[in-house]
Every structure is written in C-alpha cells, then in structure tokens.
PDB file of N, CA, C and O in Angstrom:
ATOM      1  N   MET A   1      16.340 -18.012   1.082  1.00  0.00           N
ATOM      2  CA  MET A   1      16.169 -16.957   1.283  1.00  0.00           C
ATOM      3  C   MET A   1      16.584 -16.546   2.622  1.00  0.00           C
ATOM      4  O   MET A   1      16.307 -17.117   3.676  1.00  0.00           O
ATOM      5  N   GLU A   2      17.581 -15.035   2.389  1.00  0.00           N
ATOM      6  CA  GLU A   2      18.344 -14.939   3.842  1.00  0.00           C
ATOM      7  C   GLU A   2      17.277 -14.108   4.954  1.00  0.00           C
ATOM      8  O   GLU A   2      16.342 -13.390   4.601  1.00  0.00           O
ATOM      9  N   THR A   3      17.730 -14.443   6.569  1.00  0.00           N
ATOM     10  CA  THR A   3      17.041 -13.994   7.578  1.00  0.00           C
ATOM     11  C   THR A   3      16.137 -12.349   7.084  1.00  0.00           C
ATOM     12  O   THR A   3      16.897 -11.495   6.627  1.00  0.00           O
ATOM     13  N   LEU A   4      14.877 -12.022   7.161  1.00  0.00           N
ATOM     14  CA  LEU A   4      14.327 -11.094   6.874  1.00  0.00           C
ATOM     15  C   LEU A   4      14.017 -10.217   8.295  1.00  0.00           C
ATOM     16  O   LEU A   4      13.606 -10.743   9.330  1.00  0.00           O
ATOM     17  N   HIS A   5      14.226  -9.154   8.172  1.00  0.00           N
ATOM     18  CA  HIS A   5      13.681  -8.448   9.755  1.00  0.00           C
ATOM     19  C   HIS A   5      12.549  -7.545   9.162  1.00  0.00           C
ATOM     20  O   HIS A   5      12.727  -6.510   8.519  1.00  0.00           O
ATOM     21  N   TRP A   6      11.518  -8.040   9.447  1.00  0.00           N
ATOM     22  CA  TRP A   6       9.798  -7.666   9.277  1.00  0.00           C
ATOM     23  C   TRP A   6       9.755  -6.048  10.049  1.00  0.00           C
ATOM     24  O   TRP A   6      10.083  -5.756  11.199  1.00  0.00           O
ATOM     25  N   LYS A   7       9.378  -5.417   9.266  1.00  0.00           N
ATOM     26  CA  LYS A   7       8.559  -4.216  10.088  1.00  0.00           C
ATOM     27  C   LYS A   7       6.881  -3.763   9.651  1.00  0.00           C
ATOM     28  O   LYS A   7       6.380  -3.758   8.527  1.00  0.00           O
ATOM     29  N   ARG A   8       6.321  -3.439  10.829  1.00  0.00           N
ATOM     30  CA  ARG A   8       4.648  -3.171  10.441  1.00  0.00           C
ATOM     31  C   ARG A   8       4.417  -1.540  10.946  1.00  0.00           C
ATOM     32  O   ARG A   8       4.992  -0.965  11.870  1.00  0.00           O
ATOM     33  N   PRO A   9       3.444  -1.040  10.075  1.00  0.00           N
ATOM     34  CA  PRO A   9       3.208   0.389  10.571  1.00  0.00           C
ATOM     35  C   PRO A   9       2.967   0.327  11.848  1.00  0.00           C
ATOM     36  O   PRO A   9       2.483  -0.693  12.339  1.00  0.00           O
ATOM     37  N   GLU A  10       3.332   1.641  12.736  1.00  0.00           N
ATOM     38  CA  GLU A  10       3.341   2.077  13.819  1.00  0.00           C
ATOM     39  C   GLU A  10       1.580   1.829  14.224  1.00  0.00           C
ATOM     40  O   GLU A  10       1.394   1.264  15.301  1.00  0.00           O
ATOM     41  N   ALA A  11       0.608   2.133  13.600  1.00  0.00           N
ATOM     42  CA  ALA A  11      -0.207   2.388  13.763  1.00  0.00           C
ATOM     43  C   ALA A  11      -1.399   0.743  14.098  1.00  0.00           C
ATOM     44  O   ALA A  11      -2.542   0.648  14.543  1.00  0.00           O
ATOM     45  N   CYS A  12      -0.377  -0.303  13.604  1.00  0.00           N
ATOM     46  CA  CYS A  12      -0.848  -1.817  13.605  1.00  0.00           C
ATOM     47  C   CYS A  12       0.050  -2.284  14.948  1.00  0.00           C
ATOM     48  O   CYS A  12      -0.335  -3.312  15.505  1.00  0.00           O
ATOM     49  N   ALA A  13       0.858  -1.808  15.330  1.00  0.00           N
ATOM     50  CA  ALA A  13       1.768  -2.244  16.487  1.00  0.00           C
ATOM     51  C   ALA A  13       1.196  -3.503  17.320  1.00  0.00           C
ATOM     52  O   ALA A  13       1.887  -4.483  17.600  1.00  0.00           O
ATOM     53  N   ASP A  14      -0.281  -3.330  17.709  1.00  0.00           N
ATOM     54  CA  ASP A  14      -0.797  -4.244  18.593  1.00  0.00           C
ATOM     55  C   ASP A  14      -1.912  -5.206  17.847  1.00  0.00           C
ATOM     56  O   ASP A  14      -2.539  -6.136  18.354  1.00  0.00           O
ATOM     57  N   SER A  15      -1.975  -4.711  16.499  1.00  0.00           N
ATOM     58  CA  SER A  15      -2.924  -5.415  15.836  1.00  0.00           C
ATOM     59  C   SER A  15      -2.523  -6.996  15.623  1.00  0.00           C
ATOM     60  O   SER A  15      -1.501  -7.477  16.113  1.00  0.00           O
ATOM     61  N   ASN A  16      -3.054  -7.417  15.172  1.00  0.00           N
ATOM     62  CA  ASN A  16      -3.009  -8.798  14.039  1.00  0.00           C
ATOM     63  C   ASN A  16      -3.185  -8.754  12.859  1.00  0.00           C
ATOM     64  O   ASN A  16      -2.868  -9.739  12.192  1.00  0.00           O
ATOM     65  N   ALA A  17      -3.614  -7.873  12.378  1.00  0.00           N
ATOM     66  CA  ALA A  17      -4.012  -7.991  10.553  1.00  0.00           C
ATOM     67  C   ALA A  17      -3.095  -6.872  10.416  1.00  0.00           C
ATOM     68  O   ALA A  17      -3.546  -5.928  11.065  1.00  0.00           O
ATOM     69  N   CYS A  18      -2.094  -6.604   9.895  1.00  0.00           N
ATOM     70  CA  CYS A  18      -1.237  -5.857   9.596  1.00  0.00           C
ATOM     71  C   CYS A  18      -0.714  -5.861   8.350  1.00  0.00           C
ATOM     72  O   CYS A  18      -1.092  -6.938   7.889  1.00  0.00           O
ATOM     73  N   PRO A  19      -0.096  -5.328   7.556  1.00  0.00           N
ATOM     74  CA  PRO A  19       0.894  -5.466   6.509  1.00  0.00           C
ATOM     75  C   PRO A  19       2.310  -5.574   7.003  1.00  0.00           C
ATOM     76  O   PRO A  19       2.522  -4.980   8.061  1.00  0.00           O
ATOM     77  N   GLU A  20       3.446  -6.287   6.391  1.00  0.00           N
ATOM     78  CA  GLU A  20       4.624  -6.073   7.424  1.00  0.00           C
ATOM     79  C   GLU A  20       5.604  -6.237   5.929  1.00  0.00           C
ATOM     80  O   GLU A  20       5.142  -6.858   4.972  1.00  0.00           O
ATOM     81  N   ILE A  21       6.535  -5.811   5.896  1.00  0.00           N
ATOM     82  CA  ILE A  21       7.671  -5.127   4.651  1.00  0.00           C
ATOM     83  C   ILE A  21       8.712  -5.629   5.432  1.00  0.00           C
ATOM     84  O   ILE A  21       8.608  -5.716   6.656  1.00  0.00           O
ATOM     85  N   ALA A  22      10.007  -6.067   4.630  1.00  0.00           N
ATOM     86  CA  ALA A  22      11.140  -6.371   4.750  1.00  0.00           C
ATOM     87  C   ALA A  22      12.107  -6.113   3.867  1.00  0.00           C
ATOM     88  O   ALA A  22      11.896  -6.699   2.805  1.00  0.00           O
ATOM     89  N   MET A  23      13.125  -5.446   3.877  1.00  0.00           N
ATOM     90  CA  MET A  23      14.074  -5.057   2.681  1.00  0.00           C
ATOM     91  C   MET A  23      15.026  -6.281   2.720  1.00  0.00           C
ATOM     92  O   MET A  23      15.223  -6.947   3.736  1.00  0.00           O
ATOM     93  N   GLY A  24      15.579  -6.505   1.552  1.00  0.00           N
ATOM     94  CA  GLY A  24      16.578  -7.031   1.097  1.00  0.00           C
ATOM     95  C   GLY A  24      17.656  -6.643   0.183  1.00  0.00           C
ATOM     96  O   GLY A  24      17.719  -5.429  -0.006  1.00  0.00           O
ATOM     97  N   PRO A  25      18.281  -7.162  -0.261  1.00  0.00           N
ATOM     98  CA  PRO A  25      19.588  -7.090  -1.168  1.00  0.00           C
ATOM     99  C   PRO A  25      18.754  -6.878  -2.662  1.00  0.00           C
ATOM    100  O   PRO A  25      18.602  -7.896  -3.337  1.00  0.00           O
ATOM    101  N   GLY A  26      18.338  -5.880  -3.068  1.00  0.00           N
ATOM    102  CA  GLY A  26      17.546  -6.018  -4.653  1.00  0.00           C
ATOM    103  C   GLY A  26      16.125  -5.967  -4.563  1.00  0.00           C
ATOM    104  O   GLY A  26      15.383  -5.511  -5.432  1.00  0.00           O
ATOM    105  N   ALA A  27      15.735  -6.523  -3.323  1.00  0.00           N
ATOM    106  CA  ALA A  27      13.878  -7.014  -3.181  1.00  0.00           C
ATOM    107  C   ALA A  27      13.621  -6.050  -1.700  1.00  0.00           C
ATOM    108  O   ALA A  27      14.363  -5.648  -0.803  1.00  0.00           O
ATOM    109  N   VAL A  28      12.072  -5.935  -2.019  1.00  0.00           N
ATOM    110  CA  VAL A  28      11.168  -5.699  -0.941  1.00  0.00           C
ATOM    111  C   VAL A  28      10.367  -6.935  -1.114  1.00  0.00           C
ATOM    112  O   VAL A  28      10.241  -7.562  -2.166  1.00  0.00           O
ATOM    113  N   TYR A  29       9.680  -7.301   0.391  1.00  0.00           N
ATOM    114  CA  TYR A  29       9.019  -8.526   0.150  1.00  0.00           C
ATOM    115  C   TYR A  29       7.969  -7.714   1.474  1.00  0.00           C
ATOM    116  O   TYR A  29       8.347  -6.935   2.349  1.00  0.00           O
ATOM    117  N   VAL A  30       6.721  -8.188   1.233  1.00  0.00           N
ATOM    118  CA  VAL A  30       5.670  -7.739   1.876  1.00  0.00           C
ATOM    119  C   VAL A  30       4.916  -9.047   1.968  1.00  0.00           C
ATOM    120  O   VAL A  30       4.942  -9.879   1.062  1.00  0.00           O
ATOM    121  N   ARG A  31       4.189  -9.211   3.188  1.00  0.00           N
ATOM    122  CA  ARG A  31       3.323 -10.043   3.665  1.00  0.00           C
ATOM    123  C   ARG A  31       2.593  -9.551   4.917  1.00  0.00           C
ATOM    124  O   ARG A  31       2.950  -8.591   5.600  1.00  0.00           O
ATOM    125  N   SER A  32       1.186 -10.574   5.203  1.00  0.00           N
ATOM    126  CA  SER A  32       0.290 -10.082   5.865  1.00  0.00           C
ATOM    127  C   SER A  32       0.423 -10.990   7.273  1.00  0.00           C
ATOM    128  O   SER A  32       0.515 -12.217   7.301  1.00  0.00           O
ATOM    129  N   SER A  33       0.411 -10.027   8.519  1.00  0.00           N
ATOM    130  CA  SER A  33       0.658 -10.867   9.330  1.00  0.00           C
ATOM    131  C   SER A  33      -0.160 -12.256  10.299  1.00  0.00           C
ATOM    132  O   SER A  33       0.145 -12.905  11.300  1.00  0.00           O
ATOM    133  N   LEU A  34      -1.343 -12.228   9.323  1.00  0.00           N
ATOM    134  CA  LEU A  34      -2.129 -13.012   9.281  1.00  0.00           C
ATOM    135  C   LEU A  34      -1.954 -13.954   8.331  1.00  0.00           C
ATOM    136  O   LEU A  34      -2.804 -14.844   8.339  1.00  0.00           O
ATOM    137  N   LEU A  35      -1.221 -14.016   7.625  1.00  0.00           N
ATOM    138  CA  LEU A  35      -0.947 -15.344   6.784  1.00  0.00           C
ATOM    139  C   LEU A  35       1.057 -15.064   6.164  1.00  0.00           C
ATOM    140  O   LEU A  35       1.512 -14.692   5.082  1.00  0.00           O
ATOM    141  N   PRO A  36       1.712 -15.455   7.429  1.00  0.00           N
ATOM    142  CA  PRO A  36       2.650 -14.849   6.979  1.00  0.00           C
ATOM    143  C   PRO A  36       3.763 -15.696   6.427  1.00  0.00           C
ATOM    144  O   PRO A  36       4.949 -15.443   6.641  1.00  0.00           O
ATOM    145  N   GLU A  37       3.293 -16.816   5.635  1.00  0.00           N
ATOM    146  CA  GLU A  37       4.133 -17.967   4.923  1.00  0.00           C
ATOM    147  C   GLU A  37       4.247 -17.401   3.929  1.00  0.00           C
ATOM    148  O   GLU A  37       5.157 -17.670   3.145  1.00  0.00           O
ATOM    149  N   ALA A  38       3.098 -16.206   3.639  1.00  0.00           N
ATOM    150  CA  ALA A  38       2.720 -16.067   2.033  1.00  0.00           C
ATOM    151  C   ALA A  38       3.588 -14.840   1.590  1.00  0.00           C
ATOM    152  O   ALA A  38       2.812 -13.888   1.666  1.00  0.00           O
ATOM    153  N   VAL A  39       4.309 -14.570   1.338  1.00  0.00           N
ATOM    154  CA  VAL A  39       5.599 -13.443   0.818  1.00  0.00           C
ATOM    155  C   VAL A  39       5.559 -13.353  -0.472  1.00  0.00           C
ATOM    156  O   VAL A  39       5.826 -14.356  -1.134  1.00  0.00           O
ATOM    157  N   ALA A  40       5.138 -11.849  -1.256  1.00  0.00           N
ATOM    158  CA  ALA A  40       5.744 -11.387  -2.281  1.00  0.00           C
ATOM    159  C   ALA A  40       6.742 -10.486  -2.302  1.00  0.00           C
ATOM    160  O   ALA A  40       7.107  -9.657  -1.469  1.00  0.00           O
ATOM    161  N   GLN A  41       7.292 -10.882  -3.815  1.00  0.00           N
ATOM    162  CA  GLN A  41       8.594 -10.234  -3.298  1.00  0.00           C
ATOM    163  C   GLN A  41       8.373  -9.228  -4.705  1.00  0.00           C
ATOM    164  O   GLN A  41       7.716  -9.540  -5.698  1.00  0.00           O
ATOM    165  N   LEU A  42       9.035  -8.080  -4.506  1.00  0.00           N
ATOM    166  CA  LEU A  42       8.900  -6.960  -5.521  1.00  0.00           C
ATOM    167  C   LEU A  42      10.267  -6.144  -5.965  1.00  0.00           C
ATOM    168  O   LEU A  42      11.036  -6.111  -5.004  1.00  0.00           O
ATOM    169  N   THR A  43      10.622  -5.702  -6.732  1.00  0.00           N
ATOM    170  CA  THR A  43      11.778  -5.188  -7.326  1.00  0.00           C
ATOM    171  C   THR A  43      11.579  -3.735  -6.033  1.00  0.00           C
ATOM    172  O   THR A  43      10.701  -3.543  -5.193  1.00  0.00           O
ATOM    173  N   PRO A  44      12.453  -3.175  -6.282  1.00  0.00           N
ATOM    174  CA  PRO A  44      12.353  -1.269  -5.841  1.00  0.00           C
ATOM    175  C   PRO A  44      11.587  -0.955  -6.513  1.00  0.00           C
ATOM    176  O   PRO A  44      10.690  -0.558  -5.769  1.00  0.00           O
ATOM    177  N   ALA A  45      11.132  -0.789  -7.965  1.00  0.00           N
ATOM    178  CA  ALA A  45      11.046  -0.020  -8.436  1.00  0.00           C
ATOM    179  C   ALA A  45       9.313  -0.327  -8.438  1.00  0.00           C
ATOM    180  O   ALA A  45       8.431   0.532  -8.485  1.00  0.00           O
ATOM    181  N   GLU A  46       9.167  -1.578  -8.384  1.00  0.00           N
ATOM    182  CA  GLU A  46       7.517  -1.994  -7.854  1.00  0.00           C
ATOM    183  C   GLU A  46       7.054  -1.486  -6.559  1.00  0.00           C
ATOM    184  O   GLU A  46       5.894  -1.079  -6.486  1.00  0.00           O
ATOM    185  N   TRP A  47       7.729  -1.461  -5.644  1.00  0.00           N
ATOM    186  CA  TRP A  47       7.416  -1.096  -4.440  1.00  0.00           C
ATOM    187  C   TRP A  47       7.411  -0.088  -4.367  1.00  0.00           C
ATOM    188  O   TRP A  47       6.747   0.306  -3.408  1.00  0.00           O
ATOM    189  N   ARG A  48       8.237   1.305  -5.437  1.00  0.00           N
ATOM    190  CA  ARG A  48       7.823   2.417  -5.055  1.00  0.00           C
ATOM    191  C   ARG A  48       6.602   3.077  -5.829  1.00  0.00           C
ATOM    192  O   ARG A  48       6.081   4.148  -5.521  1.00  0.00           O
ATOM    193  N   ASP A  49       6.175   2.117  -7.063  1.00  0.00           N
ATOM    194  CA  ASP A  49       4.898   2.176  -7.798  1.00  0.00           C
ATOM    195  C   ASP A  49       3.919   2.021  -6.925  1.00  0.00           C
ATOM    196  O   ASP A  49       2.961   2.793  -6.869  1.00  0.00           O
ATOM    197  N   LEU A  50       4.098   0.853  -6.053  1.00  0.00           N
ATOM    198  CA  LEU A  50       2.814   0.363  -4.965  1.00  0.00           C
ATOM    199  C   LEU A  50       2.799   1.569  -4.081  1.00  0.00           C
ATOM    200  O   LEU A  50       1.646   1.998  -4.123  1.00  0.00           O
ATOM    201  N   VAL A  51       3.550   2.338  -3.281  1.00  0.00           N
ATOM    202  CA  VAL A  51       3.664   3.100  -2.397  1.00  0.00           C
ATOM    203  C   VAL A  51       3.059   4.580  -2.756  1.00  0.00           C
ATOM    204  O   VAL A  51       2.548   5.389  -1.981  1.00  0.00           O
ATOM    205  N   SER A  52       3.353   4.726  -4.707  1.00  0.00           N
ATOM    206  CA  SER A  52       2.697   6.141  -5.154  1.00  0.00           C
ATOM    207  C   SER A  52       1.436   6.008  -5.564  1.00  0.00           C
ATOM    208  O   SER A  52       0.800   6.972  -5.990  1.00  0.00           O
ATOM    209  N   ALA A  53       0.884   4.654  -5.468  1.00  0.00           N
ATOM    210  CA  ALA A  53      -0.306   4.429  -6.263  1.00  0.00           C
ATOM    211  C   ALA A  53      -1.537   4.718  -4.718  1.00  0.00           C
ATOM    212  O   ALA A  53      -2.547   5.421  -4.693  1.00  0.00           O
ATOM    213  N   ILE A  54      -0.840   3.752  -3.448  1.00  0.00           N
ATOM    214  CA  ILE A  54      -1.529   4.166  -2.400  1.00  0.00           C
ATOM    215  C   ILE A  54      -1.828   5.559  -2.238  1.00  0.00           C
ATOM    216  O   ILE A  54      -2.885   6.176  -2.372  1.00  0.00           O
ATOM    217  N   ARG A  55      -0.281   6.043  -1.813  1.00  0.00           N
ATOM    218  CA  ARG A  55      -0.425   7.589  -1.660  1.00  0.00           C
ATOM    219  C   ARG A  55      -1.551   8.263  -2.707  1.00  0.00           C
ATOM    220  O   ARG A  55      -2.019   9.342  -2.343  1.00  0.00           O
ATOM    221  N   ASN A  56      -1.963   7.775  -3.825  1.00  0.00           N
ATOM    222  CA  ASN A  56      -2.506   8.698  -4.652  1.00  0.00           C
ATOM    223  C   ASN A  56      -4.224   8.306  -4.509  1.00  0.00           C
ATOM    224  O   ASN A  56      -5.169   8.573  -5.251  1.00  0.00           O
ATOM    225  N   GLY A  57      -4.161   7.707  -3.474  1.00  0.00           N
ATOM    226  CA  GLY A  57      -5.878   6.965  -3.442  1.00  0.00           C
ATOM    227  C   GLY A  57      -6.185   6.180  -4.655  1.00  0.00           C
ATOM    228  O   GLY A  57      -7.350   6.257  -5.044  1.00  0.00           O
ATOM    229  N   GLU A  58      -5.195   5.281  -5.472  1.00  0.00           N
ATOM    230  CA  GLU A  58      -5.395   4.588  -6.538  1.00  0.00           C
ATOM    231  C   GLU A  58      -6.032   2.950  -5.999  1.00  0.00           C
ATOM    232  O   GLU A  58      -6.474   2.088  -6.758  1.00  0.00           O
ATOM    233  N   PHE A  59      -5.936   2.873  -4.753  1.00  0.00           N
ATOM    234  CA  PHE A  59      -6.823   1.884  -4.320  1.00  0.00           C
ATOM    235  C   PHE A  59      -8.051   2.016  -3.498  1.00  0.00           C
ATOM    236  O   PHE A  59      -8.697   1.064  -3.060  1.00  0.00           O
ATOM    237  N   ASP A  60      -8.349   3.407  -3.305  1.00  0.00           N
ATOM    238  CA  ASP A  60      -9.417   3.703  -2.784  1.00  0.00           C
ATOM    239  C   ASP A  60     -10.698   3.329  -3.032  1.00  0.00           C
ATOM    240  O   ASP A  60     -11.160   3.830  -4.057  1.00  0.00           O
ATOM    241  N   VAL A  61     -11.621   2.413  -2.256  1.00  0.00           N
ATOM    242  CA  VAL A  61     -12.888   2.393  -2.931  1.00  0.00           C
ATOM    243  C   VAL A  61     -14.020   3.663  -2.849  1.00  0.00           C
ATOM    244  O   VAL A  61     -15.089   3.578  -3.454  1.00  0.00           O
TER     245      VAL A  61
END
C-alpha cells in the first residue's frame, strides 16, 4: 500500500478516538485513531454511499 495521508474531522483535532480517512488512487481508506492498523478499503462509490447514509441519519439510534 502506498503512503497514505490520513485526515480526521476538525471536531476531533485534539481527541484520541476519531475516524480517519485517506484517499488513494481508486480507493478511500477508513480507520479509527484507536486502532490505526485496522484499515478498511472502500471504492469511491461505497464511500459516497456511506457518507450519504450518515448524512441521512441511517445510523442514528
């Protein structure tokens, strides 16, 4: 895997429990700052679907 440049939401800048993403050629990588070695790889379409579902409240409890 190429060297990835991880980003986290600005709201998490000083926290240790944050989601992080990195963009690669043809893929989006997602991990937790608590377990950085566990990386999920999504296609751009899967990433768009995930973000859309989050924005639409599909994961709200």
